[in-house]
LOZA-347275 format. One record per residue: x, y, z of N, C-alpha, C, O in turn. Coordinates in steps of 0.02 Angstrom, whole numbers, padded with zeros to 5 digits, always signed. Layout:
N
XYZXYZXYZXYZ ...
//
This chain:
112
+09739+11275+09892+09780+11234+09936+09735+11187+09976+09680+11206+09996 +09759+11127+09986+09721+11080+10026+09733+11092+10100+09772+11136+10119 +09701+11054+10141+09708+11059+10213+09777+11034+10235+09810+10995+10200 +09798+11058+10293+09860+11035+10325+09840+11000+10390+09796+11025+10426 +09872+10944+10406+09850+10902+10462+09906+10889+10511+09963+10875+10492 +09889+10893+10576+09935+10874+10630+09900+10823+10673+09844+10834+10697 +09932+10766+10684+09902+10714+10726+09902+10737+10799+09947+10772+10821 +09851+10718+10834+09844+10740+10903+09902+10717+10947+09914+10748+10999 +09938+10664+10929+09995+10642+10970+10055+10690+10964+10103+10683+11002 +10053+10737+10917+10106+10788+10911+10096+10844+10963+10142+10883+10975 +10037+10848+10992+10021+10901+11040+10052+10884+11107+10037+10831+11136 +10094+10928+11132+10127+10918+11197+10099+10964+11250+10101+10948+11310 +10073+11021+11229+10042+11068+11275+09973+11084+11248+09966+11118+11197 +09925+11061+11281+09856+11074+11260+09809+11046+11311+09830+11020+11363 +09747+11052+11296+09697+11024+11341+09637+11004+11300+09636+11009+11239 +09586+10981+11335+09526+10957+11301+09493+11011+11260+09458+10997+11211 +09501+11074+11279+09468+11128+11243+09495+11135+11171+09460+11163+11128 +09555+11111+11158+09581+11113+11090+09536+11073+11043+09522+11094+10987 +09513+11016+11067+09471+10973+11025+09403+11004+11012+09370+10987+10963 +09383+11049+11055+09320+11084+11045+09331+11145+11000+09290+11161+10957 +09387+11179+11011+09400+11242+10976+09425+11233+10905+09414+11276+10862 +09460+11179+10891+09490+11169+10825+09456+11112+10788+09436+11062+10818 +09449+11120+10722+09419+11066+10683+09465+11005+10681+09526+11011+10677 +09434+10947+10682+09472+10885+10679+09440+10838+10628+09380+10839+10616 +09483+10797+10599+09461+10742+10557+09498+10680+10581+09560+10678+10580 +09460+10631+10602+09489+10572+10635+09530+10597+10694+09502+10631+10737 +09593+10581+10699+09635+10603+10754+09681+10661+10735+09734+10671+10766 +09662+10698+10684+09704+10752+10658+09669+10820+10665+09611+10828+10648 +09707+10869+10690+09685+10938+10686+09700+10960+10615+09750+10940+10585 +09657+11002+10587+09672+11025+10519+09667+11100+10514+09630+11133+10551 +09705+11126+10466+09714+11198+10458+09709+11217+10385+09725+11177+10340 +09686+11278+10372+09677+11303+10304+09739+11339+10277+09742+11354+10218 +09788+11352+10320+09846+11390+10298+09908+11369+10336+09904+11342+10391 +09966+11382+10306+10029+11371+10341+10036+11419+10400+10067+11402+10450 +10007+11477+10394+10010+11525+10450+09977+11495+10511+10006+11496+10566 +09916+11469+10504+09881+11439+10560+09919+11378+10587+09923+11369+10647 +09946+11338+10542+09984+11279+10562+10046+11299+10601+10061+11270+10653 +10084+11347+10576+10146+11368+10610+10132+11394+10680+10169+11377+10727 +10080+11434+10688+10065+11460+10754+10041+11404+10801+10057+11404+10860 +10003+11357+10775+09980+11300+10815+10041+11259+10839+10046+11242+10898 +10086+11244+10793+10145+11205+10811+10185+11241+10865+10205+11210+10914 +10197+11306+10856+10238+11342+10905+10205+11345+10973+10239+11347+11024 +10139+11346+10975+10104+11353+11039+10088+11286+11073+10081+11284+11134 +10083+11232+11035+10057+11170+11064+10099+11107+11054+10084+11056+11085 +10149+11109+11013+10184+11046+10996+10252+11037+11029+10293+10997+11006 +10265+11074+11082+10328+11067+11118+10312+11061+11192+10270+11097+11219 +10347+11015+11226+10338+11008+11298+10365+11070+11332+10401+11110+11302 +10349+11077+11396+10373+11136+11433+10449+11139+11434+10478+11193+11428 +10482+11082+11441+10555+11082+11443+10586+11098+11376+10643+11123+11373 +10550+11085+11322+10575+11101+11254+10542+11163+11224+10549+11176+11165 +10507+11200+11265+10470+11258+11239+10515+11308+11205+10493+11343+11159 +10578+11313+11226+10625+11360+11195+10634+11345+11121+10651+11389+11082 +10624+11282+11101+10631+11263+11030+10573+11288+10987+10579+11293+10926 +10517+11304+11020+10456+11319+10983+10462+11382+10939+10424+11389+10891 +10507+11426+10955+10514+11487+10916+10575+11488+10870+10587+11538+10835 +10615+11435+10870+10676+11435+10831+10666+11450+10757+10702+11493+10730 +10618+11419+10722+10609+11436+10652+10589+11509+10641+10611+11541+10593 +10547+11536+10686+10529+11606+10680+10590+11651+10692+10599+11700+10656 +10631+11633+10741+10691+11673+10755+10740+11673+10697+10770+11724+10682 +10749+11615+10666+10794+11611+10608+10769+11655+10551+10808+11692+10520 +10705+11651+10537+10676+11693+10484+10681+11767+10502+10691+11809+10458 +10673+11784+10565+10678+11853+10589+10749+11879+10576+10757+11936+10553 +10800+11839+10590+10869+11860+10579+10882+11871+10504+10914+11920+10485 +10856+11827+10462+10864+11835+10390+10829+11898+10367+10856+11936+10326 +10769+11910+10393+10730+11970+10375+10768+12033+10395+10772+12081+10356 +10796+12034+10456+10833+12093+10479+10894+12106+10435+10910+12164+10421 +10927+12053+10415+10987+12061+10373+10971+12088+10304+11015+12114+10270 +10909+12081+10282+10890+12106+10216+10886+12182+10214+10880+12211+10160 +10888+12214+10272+10888+12287+10275+10959+12311+10286+10994+12286+10331 +10980+12359+10246+11050+12382+10250+11061+12432+10307+11116+12435+10334 +11011+12469+10324+11020+12522+10375+11020+12491+10445+10971+12461+10466 +11075+12499+10480+11081+12472+10548+11039+12511+10598+11021+12485+10650 +11023+12572+10582+10987+12615+10630+10912+12604+10630+10876+12632+10671 +10887+12563+10584+10815+12550+10582+10793+12511+10644+10828+12466+10667 +10736+12530+10670+10708+12495+10727+10662+12439+10701+10602+12450+10692 +10690+12382+10688+10653+12326+10660+10630+12281+10716+10669+12245+10746 +10566+12283+10729+10541+12243+10785+10507+12179+10762+10489+12172+10703 +10498+12135+10808+10471+12068+10794+10399+12072+10770+10379+12033+10726 +10359+12117+10797+10289+12123+10776+10284+12144+10702+10242+12119+10665 +10328+12189+10682+10330+12210+10612+10349+12150+10567+10321+12140+10513 +10398+12112+10591+10418+12052+10555+10360+12003+10546+10347+11980+10491 +10325+11988+10600+10268+11941+10597+10215+11967+10548+10188+11928+10509 +10202+12032+10550+10152+12061+10505+10173+12057+10432+10131+12057+10387 +10238+12053+10420+10263+12052+10351+10267+11982+10320+10279+11975+10260 +10256+11930+10360+10264+11862+10334+10210+11844+10283+10151+11860+10292 +10232+11811+10230+10185+11787+10179+10169+11713+10193+10200+11682+10237 +10122+11686+10156+10106+11615+10163+10167+11572+10145+10177+11519+10175 +10206+11594+10097+10267+11558+10079+10316+11557+10138+10347+11506+10152 +10323+11614+10173+10366+11617+10232+10343+11568+10285+10383+11533+10316 +10278+11566+10296+10250+11519+10345+10262+11447+10323+10274+11404+10365 +10258+11434+10259+10272+11366+10234+10345+11348+10250+10358+11292+10271 +10390+11394+10240+10461+11383+10256+10469+11368+10330+10507+11323+10348 +10435+11406+10372+10439+11395+10444+10412+11326+10462+10442+11290+10502 +10356+11306+10432+10328+11239+10445+10376+11184+10422+10383+11133+10456 +10409+11195+10366+10458+11145+10343+10516+11139+10391+10543+11084+10401 +10537+11195+10422+10589+11192+10473+10566+11153+10534+10604+11113+10562 +10504+11164+10554+10477+11124+10610+10480+11050+10593+10497+11009+10636 +10462+11033+10532+10460+10962+10512+10530+10933+10505+10544+10880+10532 +10573+10967+10469+10639+10940+10452+10689+10942+10510+10727+10895+10521 +10688+10997+10548+10739+11006+10599+10714+10988+10669+10754+10966+10711 +10650+10998+10682+10625+10987+10750+10577+10927+10754+10550+10913+10807 +10569+10893+10698+10532+10830+10695+10459+10835+10718+10433+10790+10750 +10427+10890+10701+10355+10896+10712+10322+10877+10646+10326+10913+10597 +10289+10821+10646+10260+10794+10585+10192+10826+10570+10151+10836+10615 +10181+10840+10507+10115+10861+10483+10106+10834+10413+10155+10815+10380 +10044+10832+10391+10029+10805+10325+09999+10861+10282+09964+10905+10307 +10013+10858+10218+09988+10908+10172+09929+10884+10131+09905+10920+10087 +09906+10825+10146+09846+10800+10112+09810+10751+10159+09839+10729+10209 +09749+10736+10142+09711+10691+10185+09723+10618+10169+09694+10573+10200 +09766+10604+10120+09783+10535+10104+09816+10503+10165+09858+10534+10199 +09799+10442+10179+09828+10403+10234+09814+10431+10303+09853+10419+10349 +09760+10467+10311+09743+10491+10379+09719+10433+10421+09703+10442+10480 
//
């Protein structure tokens, strides 16, 4: 898989230490996995007033995951859900961020 890129103008909550802590190419932060990208988006790409939106894709996937279990008495917690996510699940979450919440990212370095 190639790198995934988020332009620095997508960051709504962050500080200068992000630019030191995360690799950048031109004005883009880049990531090796959809997992890393999804967590970055949820933590840094929503303003404080819109922060409630940052977990919507995770919450939707959590509800789908819970429904896949037939036993109502199971104690299905969020940490177990997060631990069970595959790279494909994270890709789905990233696509929801892009399509529904308009957080743009690139899947290749073309046109950076």
